[in-house]
N, C-alpha and C positions, 0 to 999 in steps of 0.2 A: 697571646691567645685571648679571644673574646667569647662572650656567652650570649646566646640568643635570648635566654630567659634568666638573667642573673639573679632575679628575686628568689628563685628556687634554692639558691645556695644557703639561704637562711635555715633550711632544713638540716644543715650540717650540725646545728646545735643539738640535734637528736643523738649525736654521738655520745652524749653523756649517759644515755639510757643503758646501752650495753656495759658501759664502765660501771655504773651503779649496780647492775645485776651481777656483774662479776664480783664486786666487793662483798655483796650480801651472801654470795654463795660460799665464801671462805669459812671453814669450820674450825672450831678449836677441838683438839684431840685430848681426851682424858687418859692419863697414864694408868695402866693396869699391869702388875708384876706377877709373873708365873715362874714356874720352874724352868730351867733352861733359858734364863733371862737374856743371855747373850744373843741367842738366835732370834727371839721375838723382837728385840730392840733393833737389830739390823733390818729386819723385814719392815718394821714400822717406818724407818727413815726412808727406805727405798720407795715405799708406796706414796708417802707424802711428796717426795721429789717429783715422781712421774706425774702425779695428779696436778701439781702446780704448772709443769711444762705444758700439759694438755690444755689447761684453762687459759694460759697466756696465748697459746697458739690460736685457740678458738676466739678469744677476744680480738686478737689482731685481724683474723680473717673477717670477723663480723664488722669491725670498724672499717676495714678497707672495702668490704662489700657495700656497706651503707654509703661510704664516700663515693664509690663508683656509680651507684644508682642515682644519687643526688646530682652528681656532675653530668651524668648522661641525660637526665631530664632537663638540666640547664642548657643543653645543646651547645657545647663548646665548638669553636671553629677558629681557623687562622685566616686572616685577610687574604683575598686573592691578589694576584700580581698587579691587576689593573682595577682595583676595587673602587677607586675614586670616580671612574667612568661607568660604573655598573648601572647607573640610572639614566644613561644617555638615551636619547630617542634615535631610532634607526630610520634612515631614509634610503631607499633604493631607487637609483636613477637607471632606467632601462632604455637604451637607444633602440627604437624600432623604425629607424630610417631604412631606406631601400638598400643601402650598402650592406646591411645585416642579412640580406638574401644570400650573400656569398656562402659557399660551402666550406665547412671545416672538416675535421676528422670524423665527426659524428653527425654530419648533416648541416642544414642551414643554421647560421650562427644565432639568429633570433630564436628559432624554434628550440634549439638546444638549450639556450639560456633560460627560456620559459620552463622547459622540462626540468631543469636543475632546480629552479626556484620552487616548483611544485613538489619536487621530491625531497629537497634538502632543507627547506625552511622549517624550523620547529613550529609546531602548532600553537605553542604558548607565547610566541614572540609577536609583539605588536610593532608595526612599522607603517611607513607611508611609501607608496610606490608612485613614481612620476615617470611618464613616457613623453615622447614628442607631442602626443595629441591628447593624453588623458592623465588625470590625477586621482589617486585614491589615498585619502588622508586617514590616518589613525585606524588602520585595519589589521587583519591577520590573514594568513594564507587560506584558511577555510572560506572566508567571506569573499575573496576575490578569485577563487579557483576558476570559476566559470569565465570571468572576464579575461583572465590570463590565457585560458585555453582558446579563447576567441579573439585574441589580440591580433590586429592586422598591421601591416606595414603602413607607415604614415607618409603622406606627401609633404609633410612639414619637415624640413631638414633638422638635424640634431644641433641644437644651439644650447650648449652647456651653460653659458652665462645667463640665458633666459630662465632655465630651470633652476639654477642656483639662486637667482633673484626671487623666485617663487618660494623656495625653502626659507630664505632669509626673512621674507615677508610673513611667513607662518610663525608667529611669535610663540615662544615657549620659555619656561623657566629653566629648562634642562639643556645641557650640551647636546650636540648632534653628532651621530655617526653617519657618514655618507659613503655609500658604496656605489660606484658608477660602472655600469656594464656597457661598454662601447667598443667598437673596432677602431676608434680614433681617426676615422676618415674625415678629412677637412677640419680636424681639431686644430686650433691655433692658440697663441699666447693670449690673445684678447679674450677668448672664452674662458681661459683659466684664471683670469684676474679675480673673479668673484669666489674662487675656491681658496679661502683662507686656511692657514694651517690650524687654527683653533677649531675648525669644523672637522678635522681629521678625515679628509676625503681619501678614499682608497679606490683603486681602479682594478677592474677585471677586464683584460683585453683578449677577447676571443679572436683567433687568427684564422684567416682564410687560407685554404690550401691552394685554390685556383684563383690567381689574380688577373688573368687575361679576361678582357671584357670588350665587347663591341656594342656600341650604342647608336641608335638612330637619333640624330640631333635635330634635324629640321627637314622640312619639305617646302619647296617654293616653285613657282611657275618660271621656268627658264625661258621659254618662248611661247608666244601666242600666235598660232597659225590660223588660217581661214576656218578650218573645221576641227582643229585639234589643239590641245595643250601639250607642251613638252614639260613635264615636271621633273625636277631634280631632287633626289633623296640624298641627304648629306649623312655619311657614316663616319664615326670616330672609333679608332682602335686604341685600347690601353693595354700595353704589354708587348709581347713579342711572339713571333712564329704562329700566326693565325692560320687555322685551317679554312678552306673554302666553306662558305655558308650560303644557305638558300635565302632569297629575299622575295617576298610575295606582296602583291597589291590587291586589295579587296575593295569592292564598292557594294555597299549594302550587304555585307557578308558574303558576297559572291567573288570568287577568285577570277581576276581579269588579266593578270600577268604574273610571271614567275621567272626567276633566273638565278644563277649561281654567281656569287661574288667572291673574289680573292682579294683580301685586303693587303696590298703590297706597300701601303704607306699609312701614316697615322690618320690621314683624312682621305676620304674618297667619295665621289659623287656618282650616283647611278641614275640614269635617265629612263623615264617611261613616257610613252605617248598615249594619251587618253582622249576620247571624244570631247569636244568643246561643249560641255553641258554640265548640269549640276552634278556634284559628286559628294558622297557622304560615306566615308569608309576609313581605311587605314592601310599602312604599309607595315610589314612584320618581317623579322628575321628570327633565326633559331641559332643560338650559340650556347656554349657551356658556362658563360658567365652569369651576370645578373639578368633577371627576366623582366624587371620593370621598365627598362629602356629598350626592350626588343620590339616594341610596338609604338607607332606614332599615329594618332588619330587626326584626321583633317577633313575639312569640308570646303567645297567650292560652290558658291551660290550661282544661281542662274544669272547670266550677265544682264545687268541693268545699265541703261545709259545714264551717264553723269550729267547733271544740269549745270551749265556754266554760262555766266553773263560777263561780258567785258564792257566796261563803261569808259568810253573815250572816242576819239575821232576814228572813223572807219578805215582811213588810209593807214593809220598806225596799228590797226588790229588785224590786218590781213594775214600776218604770219600766224596768229592764233587759230584762225580757221583751218590752216593747213596742219596744225598739230592736233586740234580737237576735232577729229573727223566724225562724220555722221554715224559711222559704225559703232562708236563707243560713247559719243557725247551728243547732248542737245546744246549746241553752242549758239549764242546770240550776242550781237554787239549793239549797244545803244549809246547815243550821245547823252550827255547830262540833261539836256533839255527835253529829250524824248523818253527818258527813263520812267517806267511805271514802278513805283516803290512797292506795290503789292506783289510784284513778281519776285522780289528779292528773297522772301522767306522760302520760296520753293526751290531755291538753288542749293547746289552743293559747294560750289566755288564761285567767287566773284573776283574779277580782275579790275583794279583801278589803273587804267592805262594812260599815264601822263596827263592827269587832270591838273589844270592850272590852279584850281582851288577846290577843296572838298567842303561842300555846304554843311552847316551844322545839322540839318535834318538828316542828311546822308550819314554823317558821323554817328549820330544816335542810332540809326537803323543798323548800321554795320557793327556797332558795338554789341547790340542784341543778337545779331546774326552769328557773330563769332562765339559768343557765350553759349549759344544753342547748338554748336557743332558745325558751323560753316567755316570753310577755308577762305582766306583772303590773301590776294597777291597785290602788292603795291609797287608800281613802277612810277617813279617821280618825274615830274616835268622840270625842265631846266629853268623855267620861269616861275615855278611854284614858290609860294611864301613859306619860308622855313618855320615861321611861327604857326602857320596853319597846319603844316605837316606834323609838327611836334605836339600840338594840342590834340590832334587826331590820334597819334601813336601813344600818347599817355594813357589811353583807354586799354592798352594791351600789355604794357610792360615797360621795362627800363631800356629805352632806346631813343636816341636823339639825332636829328639831322643838324649838321653844322654847315659852315660856309661852303659854297660851290667853288670847286677848284677847276680852272680852265687849263688842265694839264693832261696830256695823253698818258694813259697807263695801260700796261698789259695785265691781263687776268691769267695768272700763272699757277695758282695753287688750288687743288681740289681736296676738300676734307672728306675722305672716303668713309669716315665714321659718322658723318652727319646723316640724319634720317632721309634727306633728299636723295642721297647717293647710295643708300643701303640697298644691296643686291643689284645695283645697276651695272657694275663692272665685275667681270670674272677675275681680272688681274688689275693691279694698281697701275695706272698710267701716269708717267711722269713727264714724258716728252710728247706734247701734242701741239697743234697749231693754236697759239695763244690768241684769243680774241682781245680786243682793246676798246677803250672808250676815250673820247676826246675831252669830256668834262664829267665831273662826278662830285657828289656831296661827300663830305667826311661824315662817317657814322660813328656814334658813340654807343656801344652796346656791351652788355656783359654776356650775351649769348655768343656761342662759337659761330664763326662764319662758315658757310657752305662753299663759297668761292671767294678767293682773295686776290688782291693785286700783288704785284711784285714787291711793293713796299709793305706788305703784310696787312694793309687796311682792307676792310670788308667790301666786297662787291655785292654779295648776296648773303643774307642772314635770315633767321626766322625766330619767331617767338611762339612757343608751343605750350598748349595746356593739354589736359587729359582727353579732350574731344576734338580739338581743332588746332589750326596753325595759321599764323600771320607771317607771310614771306615778304621780305622787303629788299628791293634793289637799291643800290646807292647812286645809280646813274640811269638816265633815259637810255633805252635800247633801240630807239628808232634808227633807221639806216644812215641818217646824217651824223648821229653822234657815236654810233658803235657798229661794229660788224658782228656782234654777238648773235644776230639772227642767222648768220651764215655758219655759225659754229656748230659742230656735231653735238655740243652740250645742250643746245636749245631744246631739243625734243625731250630727252630724259628729265631735264630740270622742270619744265612746265608740266609734263605728264605726272611726275611724282608729286608736285605741289598740288595739282588738282585732285589727285587720287588719295590724298592723305585721309586716313580713317574711313575710306570707302570699302564696302564689303564685296568687291568684285574680284579680289584675289583669294589666296588660300587662307582659310580660317583654322588656326591651330593654337588656341590659347594655352597658357601655362598656369596650372593650379597654383595659387598663392601669389601670382603676379596681379597687382591691383589695377592693371591697365583697363580702362573702361571699354565697353563694346557698345556701338550704336546700332540700334534696330530701327528700321524705317517703318513706323506705324503711327497712326493717329489714335490716341487713347482719350477716353474720358477720365476725369479726375479719380474716379473710384475703381478704374480698371487696374488689374495687377497681372503682370507677366510671370509665367512659371517656366522653369527650365527642367526638363525631365527626359529620362529614357526608361527602358524596361525595368531597371534595377534601382534607380534613385531619382528623386525629384526635390527641388528646392526653389525658394523665392529669392532672387537676388535683390540687392539694393538698386532702386530704379528712380530715375528722374525724367519727367516729361520735358522734351525740348521741341516745341512746335510739332513737326511731322516725324520726329525721332524720339526714341527713348534711350537714355543713357543707363546702361546696366553695369554694375560693379559686383564682382563675384567673391572677393576676398579669398578665403581658404576653401571655398566650395567649387565644384563638387568634391566628395571624398574620393571617388573612383574616377580614373581617366576613362574616356570613352566618347562615343558619338551621342550627342544630345539634340533635342529640339526645343525651340522657344514657342510657347503657346500663350495666347490670350484667351483664357478660359479653355474652350475646346477647339479653338481655331488655331491651326498651325500657321506660324509666321516665318520661321527661319531655322535652318540647320546650323549647329554650332558644335565644335569639338574641343575637348580639353585633354591636356597631357601633363604628366609629372615633370617637374624640373629635373634636368639632367646633372645636377650638382653632385650626385653620389656615384657617378659612373666609374670614376678612377679609383680603383681599390689600392693602387700603389701610393695614394695620398694619405695613408695611415701614419700619423705623426706620433709614434710611440716615444720618440726621443724627447719630446716635450714633457714627458711624465717622469723623468729621471728623479725629480725631487719629491715625488709623491709615493705613498705606500701602494704596493700592488699585492693582489691575491691571485693565486693560480686558478682558483675556481670558486664557485659559490659554496661548495662543500668545505673547502679549506678555510674560507672566510668565517663560516659559522662555527667550525671546530675551534679555530683560534679565539673567536669571541667567547665561546663557551669555556675554554680553558683559562683564558686570562681574566674573565669576569666572574667566575664561579668560586665562592669561598670554599676552603678545605674543611669539610665537616668531619670532626673526630669523635662525636658522641657515640658512634657505633663501636669504636674501640673500647670505650668505657663499659658498654653493655657486654661485650665479649669478656672483658676483664672481670666484671661482676659474676658472670656465669662460671668462669674459671675459679673464682674465689668460693663460690657456692659448692662446686665440686670438691675443692680443697677442704672446706669445712666438713663435708660429709665423710671424706677420707680420714680426717683427723678423728672424728667421733668413732669411726668404725675400727680403725687400725691402731690408733695410739692408745696404750693402756694407762 
């Protein structure tokens, strides 16, 4: 037993007072003899005995009463079960990712968790609350009530390791109690590494009742016709036994197409045909799962011709004019002697077609061209100097030409995951008419090849940065050295290389993906571009690149939707943003990883357990009750004992 105010126990020395009073009240009796002495003597003895008993009883009661009062004021208590952690700081981690939109027994998981926090958190408890997007340090439930009530779902995925690192960086002299409220979707062992046992992390795992979910994953142009686009909408189903769902296509909030979809497989594509013109809208479905992935916003810009220059002999560049047609491209070919260097900055793509030597002036110009967002395609000449080629390629990355091999090789392997072939093929082709080359250079590169020979050496590879790409062939592709010009691969390869980072396709950026976006506009140094719609606006990170501006968005905007890019009040371009689909699979909840961690059934039970285990057992009230009983006992003795 311990005392909150042990110094009050010194008042126990006052017990000497009633003892002294009792001693002074003892009287000496003087003997007086009368007739019938026997009777009076007996009466005297009985009176003296009963008086002594009453006084001793009163003394005992008063001593015990005084002891009870002193001990009660000293406030005795027994230590709690977990008293050593009573001073711990409390940290609440609340997962507000989109998977918490799932519905449990009492509604959406996040909304229910917020409601329980508001109702069950004691007002006198200080804590820190951390979510995917916001931090509230050293606060209480009254101070953040409004913020909790307005808490929105975050486009930032739940990364427990990141939040735990923030807590560890928050220095404190006290131990930490950490309670983590999450559905455990996409939780992995790597995220749990920062959750040390000394921090006593506990988990509350709200469970979804409905785990079926259908997501719109992507939209892309499947075919380009004379006057129409055929767009494909890619759906993914998570779960089993899906009901038919409606899917609708909107342009500028106007419904332009609608159909019913039955998801008979995990993946399904739905095609729509729309006019070949600018588009700024979205495709939407209605299902009983998560709502955040039911809408995908996208934009299609008005078609602009891509500017391409080929530098080389005209007879070797004829095949390019058949690929880069006048409907989509402004294509021109120049010999090295007739080239106007001033025109290079106006191009989107430049092809170096079998130049015997690349002059230093051209090398410098092309280095600046690539850095500012231009695409470069290099087709080597069989008589080119290896030293000249390598000094040029050093400007772009780790790639080297080695010796020329006069050996016929077949091009047999397509890297379908390479950006050049992304979305080119509906199905992976393994058996096709293999093109060949008679002589080729050996390439040394750390970059993956897009096309490879039968001996696994690279025929076509590329060096990419955030705004441009340098594509490099390892062999001349003129008709004397190769039949690649007659291969079906020639058109998609050169088309995709020229259209890299061009805004003529579907624009549907992912929030949180730092892939830059290029906007074609000439700005002054003091001009600033703004991205906005009716509900939100922000200024992205921007860099001027000749006639383009490189925009980086980081974690903005906060809300998915259709936006516009403005230079002050001048509209420049439509752009669309979507949430990452990483939270769509509700079956990915990894509760089994938490077997070694403490769990609480609910927020209510967590605080009840904390209160029970950390609160000392106060017993001063019992001494007050004991003192009252002793007072009543004393009054009874005075009244009834003779």
